[in-house]
N, C-alpha and C positions, 0 to 999 in steps of 0.2 A: 762340285763348284760354285761354289758364293754368289748367287747372281746380284747386282750392285740394282737395289729398287727403283733410285734413285733415274738411273741411266734405262730398265725397263716402263719406270714410270712416263718418263717423256714421250720414248719410241712409241709406248698404249696411248697415250693421250695423243698424241701429233695423227695415229693411223685412227683413233675412232672416233675421232673429229671430221677427220676426212671421209669415212663411210657413212657418217651421217649426215654431212652437207651433201655431199652425193648422189642417196638413194633420196633426201626429201625434196631435191630438184630433179630428179629423174621422177616421181611420183607426182611430183607440182607440175609438171611439164608436160606430162604426156594423159590423167589422167583423175585427175583432185576429187576421189570416192570417198566415203567412208572408211574402209577399211586402208586406203593408204592415206588417210591423215591419222588411224590410229597407232599403222604403222611409223608414221614419224612422228607421233610426240614419240614412242620408243626411244628412236635415234636421239632426239632431243632428249631426252631422257639419259641418255651414256652421257652425251655432251657434257650435260651438267654437273653427273657423278665425275668427268674426269676433271670438269675446269675448280670442283668442291676437294680433290683431295688434294690437286697442284695448290690450292690455296693453304692449306691448312698444314702440307707438304714445306711450302713457304714460309710458313708462317705458323710455327706451333702454338701458341696464343692462341691462333683463330678456331679455336674445337670445335665449334660448333658446325665448323664443314666440313667434320662427320660424318653428323646428321645429316648435312645436303647428301652429302655422297651417299650413304648407305641408303638411304631414303629414296635418290635419283635412281639408283641402282635394281630395286627392288622393281621400282614405275614401268623402268625399262623391260623388263623381266615381264610385270604381268599386263603391259600394253600390247607387247606379241600374242600375248593367247589373248587377247579383247580382241587384237583384230581375227588371231586365227579366228576366232565365234561368228566375229560380220563375216567374213569370208566364205563361211557356211550356212548365212542366211539365219545364225543365231541373235541372242544379243547380245552385246558384247561387253555387258557388265563393268564397266570402264570403273564404277565406283567403287569396284574391287579392288582393284591392282592402288586406285588410289587412296584406300583408307590401310590398307594395309602399309603401301608408303609411309604413311603419314604414323601409323603405331611403329613401323624400326624408326622413324626419326625421333619420335618422342620415347622414344629406347635409350637413344644416348644419351636428349639431353636432360633425362629425369635422370642422367649420373652424374653430371656435372664435367667440367673441368677437370678434377680431377683424378679419372677413370681411365686416360687416357686412350688411344689408338685401337684397344680394341675393344671400348666401351660400344654394347646391342650387337656387337660383332654375332652374338648362337641368334641372336630375333631377325638379322638380316640372313645369316644363312638356310636359315627353316625356312624363311617367307620367299626365297632366294627357290627351294628345292622343292615347294609345293608351288608356287606359280610356274615354276620352266616343265615340271612335273605336267601340269595341269595344260601348258603347251604341248608337252607331246602329245600326251592324246587326243590334243583336238585336232592334232594332225593324221590322225587315226580314221578319222571323222568326215561324213558329207562330202563335198567337192576338192578338198583336199587327203584325201586318201587318193583318187585319185593322182596325185602331180607328184612326180620324182621328187620335182625345186623341194614341195612340201615336205616330204618323208627328209628329206636332205634335213631342213630347220628340223624335221621334230627329234632327230638325232642329235640334233647340237644338242637341243634343247634336255633331252633324255643323259647325254654328259654332263650338261651342266647340272642336272637334277641332282643325279651321283656323285658330284661333287663335291655338291656344298651341300648334302646330305651330309655326306663324309667330314670335311668341315666342321658341319653343326654336333656331331658326335664326337671328335677328337678336341679341338679346343678345350669344353672344357675337362676332358678324359685327363688328356695330355699335358694344356697348355702353352702360352706360346712360345716357350724357350726349349719346348726338346725338342729331339735330334729329329725323329721322327717326322715332326708337326714342322718344323720348320723350313723339315728338306724338298718335301713335296705337295704342301698344303700353306702354305705363309705367304704372304704380300706375293712376293716379286713369282714365284712360282700360278699363285692366284693369276695375278695378273697375265701373266703370258698364257694361260687356259681359255682365260676370259677372251685375249686379240684372235685368240686361233678361233673361236665360235662365234666369234664377230665378223671377224672378212667371211669366213666360211656362211655366215647367219645373213649376211649383207652382198654376198653376190647369191646365193638361194633367193634370198623374196626377191631382189631385183627381178628376176628370169618367173620366178611367182607371179609377179604383176605382169608381164608382158603376157604371161600362160594368161590371166585375166584377162588384159585389155582385149587379148580375140579369142574370147569368150562367144558360142553361139547365142545371136540374136544382140549382136553390137552390131550386125550389118545391116545397114539400111536401104530399105525396095524402094526406090526412085519415083513406084506409084502403090495406087489402092486400085483394089481384084472387084469395088464390090458401093455402090452407093453406101455413105454413110462410113465406110469404112474408112479412117486415118490413117496416113502413111505416119512413120516414126517422125521426124521433125513437127509434125503439125499434132498428134498425138501429145509431146513431151508441152509443145507449148498450151494445149489449151488444159493438162491433166496440172502445169506449175498453176495455172493462175484457178482451177480450183481446190487445189491444193490451201493456199494464201489461202481464200475462204474459209476451207471449212475447219483452218487452222484458229481463224477466227472469230467462227462462232462456235468454235471446240466441237467438228461434227467428224467422225469416225469415217474415211474412206479408205475401200478398199478392191486393191488389183492384182487381178489373178490374170498368173501368163497361161498362153496353152500353147505347147506343141506340136505338133503331127508327128507319131510314134512313125507311123512306117513309109514314111514319104521315098524316102531310097527304093525301100520291097518293090513300090508302087510303080517309079521310074526303070526299074531291072527289068519286074516281070510285064510289065504291060504300055512303055515308051514316056517318056517327058510328054507325052501333052498329057495325056489322064493323069500324069502325077500334077502339073497346072493346074488340069478344069480340078483335082482333086485339094488343092490349096483355097482356089476358088469355092470351091464349096462349102470346107472349112472356115473361109469367109462369114459368109452365107450364115452357116453356121451358128458363127460366133455373134453375127449383132443380130438374129432372129432369139436365141437363148437371153441376152442381156439384158436385165434389166430398162423397162422405160429412160430414165433419168442417167446415164451412163454415156462414158467411150469405152470407141473399140476403132482399134487399132492396132496397122502389124506393120510388127517391128524388124521382120526378114523374112526369108522366102518361105518359113515354116513355123513362124512367134505370133501369134496371135494375144494383145491385151484389150483386159476389160476393166476398167475402172470406174465406180461407183460409190456412193455413200453408202453407209453399212449401221441400220439401225440393231442390227443380232449379232451376234457373234456366228449365228450359224447362215445369215444371209449370202456368206462368199458362198460355203460349200454348196450349198443348194444349186447356185448359178451352176460350180463346175461341174455336179453332181449331174445337170440339168444335161449340158453341154457335152461330157462323157454317153452319156444316154444317147444321146439323138444323136453323136458319131457313129455311132455303133447301129445303131437303126435305120440310117440313110443312105440309100446306095448308088455310088459315086458315076458309075456307066447306066446305058440301058440295058445290059443283061445282067446287072448284079453281078459281076465277078468280084469284086471287092468292096469293102469299108473302108471308112479309115480310122485312127486308135492318136489316140494323143496321151500325151501327158502332160499334165497338171499343177501349175505351184500357185501357192494363194499367200499373199502379206497384206496389213493392212498401218494402217497410221500410228495404230496403236501397238506392234511389236517394229514398225522401220522407223518411226516419227515423220515429219511433214514436208522433208527435201526428196521430190523425184526422185535424183540418182540416186536418193539412198535408200526410198520403195520400191525401184526398180532392182538396183541390184539385191533388196534382199529375198523378192520374190525369183531372179535370175539363179539365189542359190538352195533355194526351194526347189525351185524347178529343176535344177540338175541332179538334187537327192527322187526324187523319184524317177528320173532319166535315170540314174543310178540301179535304181531298181530292177532294171528291166523288163518292167509287167505296164504293157499298153495298159492307160487306165487309171493309171495310180496319181492319188490327189497329192499333195505333201502342204501343212499351213504354218505357215510359222510363225510360234507361238511371244 
């Protein structure tokens, strides 16, 4: 059965716009962080792609719209990959999909109006396959590998990578008019494949965002446990002031997140009272081991944060190792029946930028990597 490309494109365009608007609004209204913004750019690029191809379909003389559509499509896939990297606490490298998208668009413009609708198609297919493949690989790493929704997104990316790799091979080999190519890999068929993957990806990414919002460390305690230990809201307020000053003076700020690794075991073996005491001891250790010019806060029941100016790349690691060492050598009760253990995640404004939310999000992601190791005492650093 021959699919009507006009009908398929119209239905696809409507659904893409609906999915994009839904995701962007959902992200903005819930928690507008760096990862959500990058993924939102991907959906906006998808909407731009739909509008560009619609313009070209209604007005064939607007051949330049093919360049916009091809570039926007590649940008959408690339930004999903960048968002995955950010969710794992890695540099998002958003310049990569931007640069690739520009090259894909330029491949169309270089061929001019006479090249037709397949101008730059092979370049677009190759770029889409590579970026989708990178997106799949990223879902197998870090925090994302623990999420079922991330695995679903990864499978969708893998399917897209394989499909566009096949299109990239078959188009120059068979030509666009070949029966095999037009039956399984033509514009209408590709639109249907994209549509299914977009719907699946939108639902899974939205669920993944909800998982991220519920990640440990977002539950804010109402009090602090020791003099000088800041509650979450106060820590955030002062940290934002420090970060603005650091950006002005071009100073690097480090953020060290410390999480108690064995608090559940302590509660189970010795009771909640000793567990609470262990948390208080950990707070005092964080305060005592932090540099003199630093902010120390309690972000959740078991998570602490140390923010301070960093002169050398090793400064934050030295602080983290000091906290780890003191935790393992400090008895919690008079009978010395147990010690606390920690997981630590480190980042800096060099790696994550000077916005507090982005800094905290990156530190949380690398802390998740430490927790994933299953080895108390593990320190992870965002490069």
